[in-house]
C-alpha positions as CSV (number, residue, x, y, z in Angstrom):
1,M,182.6,154.3,240.7
2,T,184.8,155.8,237.9
3,D,186.9,158.9,238.6
4,R,187.1,161.4,235.8
5,I,189.9,163.9,235.3
6,A,190.3,166.5,232.6
7,I,193.8,167.5,231.5
8,D,194.8,170.9,230.1
9,A,197.0,169.1,227.5
10,M,198.6,172.3,226.2
11,G,199.7,173.7,229.6
12,G,203.3,173.7,230.8
13,D,206.7,173.9,229.0
14,F,206.4,170.6,227.2
15,G,202.6,170.2,226.5
16,P,201.4,166.9,225.0
17,S,204.9,165.4,224.6
18,E,205.1,164.8,228.4
19,I,201.4,165.0,229.3
20,V,200.3,162.1,227.1
21,P,203.0,159.7,228.4
22,A,202.0,160.6,231.9
23,T,198.4,159.9,231.0
24,S,199.4,156.5,229.7
25,T,201.0,155.6,233.0
26,I,198.1,156.6,235.2
27,I,195.4,155.2,233.0
28,N,197.2,151.8,233.1
29,K,197.6,152.1,236.9
30,Y,193.9,152.7,237.7
31,S,191.2,150.7,235.9
32,D,188.5,153.0,237.4
33,L,189.9,156.2,235.9
34,T,189.0,158.1,232.7
35,I,191.0,161.0,231.2
36,T,189.8,163.8,229.0
37,L,192.7,165.5,227.1
38,V,191.9,169.1,226.0
39,G,194.1,170.7,223.4
40,R,195.1,171.1,219.8
41,E,194.0,168.2,217.5
42,D,197.2,167.8,215.6
43,S,199.4,167.8,218.7
44,L,197.2,165.4,220.6
45,V,196.6,162.9,217.8
46,K,200.4,162.8,217.1
47,E,201.3,162.0,220.7
48,L,198.4,159.6,221.2
49,D,199.5,157.7,218.1
50,K,203.1,157.6,219.4
51,A,201.9,156.2,222.7
52,G,199.5,153.7,221.1
53,L,196.5,155.3,222.9
54,N,194.3,156.5,220.1
55,G,191.0,154.8,220.5
56,H,191.6,153.9,224.2
57,P,188.2,153.3,225.8
58,R,189.0,155.4,228.9
59,I,190.7,158.3,227.1
60,S,188.7,161.0,225.3
61,T,189.7,164.2,223.6
62,L,188.3,167.7,223.3
63,F,189.9,169.8,220.6
64,T,190.5,173.5,220.5
65,D,193.1,175.8,218.9
66,E,193.2,178.4,221.7
67,V,196.0,178.2,224.3
68,V,196.8,180.3,227.4
69,E,200.5,181.2,227.1
70,M,202.7,180.9,230.1
71,D,203.5,184.6,230.2
72,E,200.0,185.8,229.3
73,L,198.3,188.2,231.6
74,P,195.5,186.4,233.6
75,S,193.0,189.2,232.9
76,L,193.6,188.9,229.1
77,A,193.4,185.1,229.3
78,L,190.1,185.3,231.2
79,R,188.6,187.9,228.8
80,N,189.9,186.8,225.4
81,K,190.6,183.1,225.6
82,K,187.1,181.6,226.1
83,R,187.9,178.5,224.1
84,S,191.4,177.9,225.6
85,S,192.3,174.4,226.6
86,M,192.6,175.6,230.2
87,R,189.2,177.1,230.3
88,L,187.4,174.2,228.6
89,A,189.0,171.8,231.0
90,I,187.7,173.8,233.9
91,E,184.3,174.1,232.4
92,L,184.1,170.3,232.2
93,V,184.4,170.3,236.0
94,K,181.6,172.9,236.3
95,D,179.3,170.9,234.0
96,N,180.0,167.8,236.0
97,E,181.4,166.0,233.0
98,V,184.6,165.3,234.9
99,D,185.5,165.4,238.7
100,A,188.8,167.3,238.5
101,C,191.0,169.4,236.3
102,V,194.9,169.3,236.1
103,S,196.9,172.0,234.4
104,A,200.6,172.8,234.2
105,G,199.8,176.1,232.6
106,N,199.9,179.8,233.7
107,T,199.3,179.9,237.4
108,G,197.6,183.3,237.5
109,A,195.4,182.5,234.6
110,L,194.4,179.1,236.1
111,M,193.5,180.8,239.4
112,A,191.5,183.6,237.7
113,I,189.6,181.3,235.3
114,S,188.9,178.6,238.0
115,R,187.5,181.2,240.4
116,Y,185.4,182.8,237.6
117,I,184.0,179.5,236.3
118,L,183.7,177.4,239.4
119,K,183.1,180.1,242.0
120,M,184.0,179.9,245.7
121,L,182.6,177.6,248.3
122,P,180.2,179.4,250.8
123,G,182.1,181.1,253.6
124,I,185.4,181.3,251.8
125,D,186.7,184.6,250.6
126,R,189.7,183.5,248.4
127,P,191.2,180.3,247.1
128,A,194.6,179.2,248.4
129,I,197.3,177.2,246.7
130,C,198.3,174.2,248.9
131,S,201.1,171.7,248.3
132,A,202.9,168.9,250.2
133,M,206.5,169.4,251.3
134,P,208.8,166.4,252.2
135,C,209.8,165.9,255.8
136,P,211.5,163.0,257.7
137,K,208.2,161.3,258.7
138,G,206.1,162.0,255.6
139,Q,204.9,165.4,254.4
140,T,203.7,168.8,255.6
141,H,201.0,170.7,253.8
142,F,201.8,174.3,253.2
143,L,199.5,177.1,252.1
144,D,199.1,179.7,250.6
145,L,201.9,179.4,248.1
146,G,201.1,182.5,246.0
147,A,197.4,182.9,245.2
148,N,197.0,185.8,247.7
149,I,199.8,188.3,248.2
150,N,197.9,190.0,251.1
151,S,195.7,188.0,253.4
152,S,193.6,189.2,256.4
153,A,193.5,187.4,259.7
154,E,190.1,185.9,258.8
155,Q,191.5,184.6,255.5
156,L,194.5,183.0,257.2
157,F,192.0,181.2,259.5
158,Q,190.1,180.0,256.4
159,F,193.3,178.7,254.9
160,A,194.1,176.9,258.1
161,L,190.7,175.2,258.1
162,M,191.0,174.2,254.4
163,G,194.5,172.9,254.9
164,S,193.4,170.9,258.0
165,E,190.6,169.2,256.1
166,L,192.8,168.4,253.2
167,T,195.5,166.9,255.4
168,S,193.0,164.9,257.5
169,A,191.5,163.4,254.4
170,L,194.7,162.7,252.3
171,D,197.0,161.7,255.2
172,N,194.4,160.0,257.4
173,I,195.2,162.2,260.4
174,E,192.2,162.8,262.6
175,R,193.3,166.2,264.0
176,P,196.3,167.5,262.0
177,T,198.5,170.0,263.9
178,V,198.3,173.5,262.4
179,G,201.1,176.2,262.7
180,L,201.1,179.8,261.6
181,L,204.3,180.9,259.8
182,N,206.0,183.8,261.6
183,V,209.4,185.4,262.1
184,G,209.7,183.6,265.4
185,S,207.8,181.2,267.6
186,E,207.4,183.6,270.5
187,E,203.9,185.0,271.0
188,I,205.2,188.6,270.9
189,K,206.6,188.2,267.3
190,G,204.7,189.3,264.2
191,D,202.4,192.1,263.1
192,D,198.8,192.7,264.3
193,R,197.4,190.7,261.4
194,I,199.4,187.5,262.4
195,K,198.5,188.0,266.0
196,Q,194.8,188.3,265.2
197,A,194.9,185.2,263.1
198,A,196.6,183.4,266.0
199,L,193.8,184.4,268.3
200,L,191.2,183.1,265.8
201,L,193.0,179.8,265.5
202,S,193.4,179.5,269.3
203,N,189.7,180.0,269.8
204,S,188.8,177.3,267.2
205,D,188.6,173.6,267.5
206,L,191.6,173.2,265.1
207,N,194.7,171.6,266.6
208,Y,196.6,174.9,266.5
209,I,200.1,174.6,268.1
210,G,201.2,178.3,267.7
211,F,203.7,180.2,265.6
212,V,206.2,178.2,263.5
213,E,209.3,179.3,261.6
214,G,210.7,178.6,258.1
215,T,212.8,175.7,259.4
216,D,209.6,173.9,260.5
217,I,208.5,173.4,256.9
218,Y,210.8,170.4,256.6
219,T,211.1,169.1,260.2
220,G,207.8,167.3,260.3
221,N,206.9,168.9,263.6
222,V,203.6,170.3,262.2
223,D,201.1,168.8,259.7
224,V,199.8,172.1,258.2
225,I,201.7,175.4,257.9
226,V,199.6,178.5,257.1
227,S,201.0,181.7,255.5
228,D,200.0,184.5,253.2
229,G,200.9,183.9,249.5
230,F,203.8,186.4,249.5
231,S,205.8,184.7,252.2
232,G,204.7,181.2,251.2
233,N,205.8,181.7,247.6
234,I,209.2,183.1,248.6
235,A,209.7,180.1,251.0
236,L,208.8,177.7,248.2
237,K,211.0,179.2,245.6
238,A,213.9,179.5,248.1
239,S,213.5,175.8,248.8
240,E,213.6,175.0,245.1
241,G,216.8,177.0,244.8
242,V,218.5,175.3,247.7
243,A,217.6,171.9,246.2
244,E,219.2,172.9,242.9
245,L,222.3,174.2,244.7
246,V,222.8,171.0,246.7
247,N,222.3,168.9,243.6
248,Y,224.9,170.9,241.7
249,H,227.5,170.6,244.5
250,V,227.0,166.9,245.0
251,K,227.2,166.2,241.3
252,N,230.3,168.5,240.9
253,E,232.2,166.9,243.8
254,F,231.6,163.3,242.6
255,T,232.7,164.1,239.0
256,R,235.6,166.5,239.6
257,H,238.3,163.8,240.4
258,W,238.8,160.2,239.6
259,Y,238.5,159.2,243.3
260,G,235.2,161.1,243.4
261,K,233.9,159.0,240.5
262,L,235.0,155.9,242.3
263,A,233.3,157.0,245.5
264,A,230.1,157.7,243.5
265,I,229.9,154.1,242.4
266,V,230.0,153.0,246.0
267,A,227.6,155.7,247.3
268,M,225.2,155.6,244.4
269,P,222.6,153.3,246.0
270,I,222.4,155.6,249.1
271,L,222.3,158.7,246.9
272,N,219.5,157.3,244.9
273,Q,217.5,156.6,248.0
274,I,218.0,160.1,249.3
275,R,217.1,161.6,246.0
276,N,213.9,159.6,245.8
277,K,212.9,160.7,249.2
278,I,213.3,164.4,248.5
279,D,212.6,164.4,244.7
280,A,210.5,167.4,244.0
281,R,208.7,165.5,241.2
282,R,207.1,163.2,243.9
283,Y,205.5,166.2,245.5
284,N,204.3,168.0,242.3
285,G,200.7,169.0,242.3
286,A,199.3,171.9,244.2
287,S,195.6,172.1,245.2
288,L,193.5,175.2,244.5
289,L,191.5,175.0,247.7
290,G,188.2,176.8,248.3
291,L,186.7,176.4,244.9
292,R,183.4,174.6,244.1
293,G,185.4,171.9,242.2
294,I,188.8,170.3,242.2
295,V,191.7,172.0,240.3
296,V,195.3,170.9,240.7
297,K,198.2,173.0,239.5
298,S,201.3,171.2,238.2
299,H,204.7,172.8,237.9
300,G,205.2,174.4,234.5
301,S,208.4,172.6,233.8
302,A,207.0,169.2,234.9
303,D,208.0,166.1,233.1
304,R,205.9,162.9,232.8
305,V,207.0,161.7,236.3
306,S,206.0,165.1,237.9
307,L,202.8,165.2,236.0
308,G,202.0,161.7,237.2
309,S,202.2,163.0,240.8
310,A,199.8,165.8,240.0
311,F,197.4,163.3,238.5
312,E,197.6,161.3,241.7
313,V,196.8,164.4,243.8
314,A,193.7,165.1,241.7
315,R,192.6,161.5,241.9
316,K,193.0,161.4,245.7
317,E,191.0,164.6,246.1
318,V,188.2,163.2,244.0
319,T,188.1,160.0,246.0
320,K,188.0,161.9,249.3
321,N,185.6,164.6,247.9
322,I,187.7,167.5,249.3
323,P,185.4,170.4,248.3
324,Q,182.4,168.8,250.0
325,R,184.5,168.2,253.2
326,I,185.6,171.8,253.3
327,S,182.1,173.0,252.6
328,S,180.6,170.9,255.3
329,R,183.1,172.2,257.8
330,F,182.3,175.8,257.0
331,K,178.6,175.1,257.3
332,D,179.3,173.7,260.8
333,I,181.0,177.0,261.7
334,T,178.1,179.1,260.3
335,N,175.6,177.0,262.2
336,G,177.6,177.5,265.4
337,N,178.5,173.8,265.8
338,I,182.2,174.6,266.1
339,N,183.7,177.0,268.5
């Protein structure tokens, strides 16, 4: 069976100049994959020619001149850009011409357009942004990362169930552990909303282990961490800032003196191994869970390596049929088959 992915080729800071090389890598890696690139004809043809991909039997194009800008208001993009590369790529998912859409474009617009075009799965109020975070023994899935600033207890429960299904499918974990992000692990901590969400999780069949703190994002002690989008996005951006700070100081210390440069030569193999393990590019690709279709958000500043990771996430979700798994789980709840 062939997996089909549409790419919003105009999304992100670099557009086709990085998206087409990433497409070349993944199309050569998987013989059962087809890619549809959606974007401006002149830009796509130029980059496809450069990569030697024009006429490739498993790469198709859909041309349009409309583009959602990175700073454009989601409401305006939804109302005024009905032929944008982002919207057309999502419509291909709705029309079952492709199995998934990947975009590095405007996050708010991607969320708004995806929700409007694809609609929500039955039983789910709002979509959530979920991404994998590196930890010593693999990865932890963390959601919501910014789609919903305020979330009710019921919505946090929905996020937990979606994150659990995603993690079970992608990481082959039968019953992933689920933690609720809080200001402390003690049961008395947190506001009423968090405590109500904890009660719902405790009374479900999810493998809920209780409240977790920010440090648990990277310890590997929990498989799924659930939060509202406000706290989740702050935690994510703080993590990115710390990574940049560490990278700056390591590079600065190794280049400041001659003996630091000498030490760098000796330490380089170890440093490269560490960098590869925590390289944010390897964890690029956030899932928009809860939709009637697969949409993966790539970081706006993603290069071809990062984009390749986002393509991998989309392909895995297609293979594991994530929306159907989530939908089936919620149907079980509605029918009373799950506590």
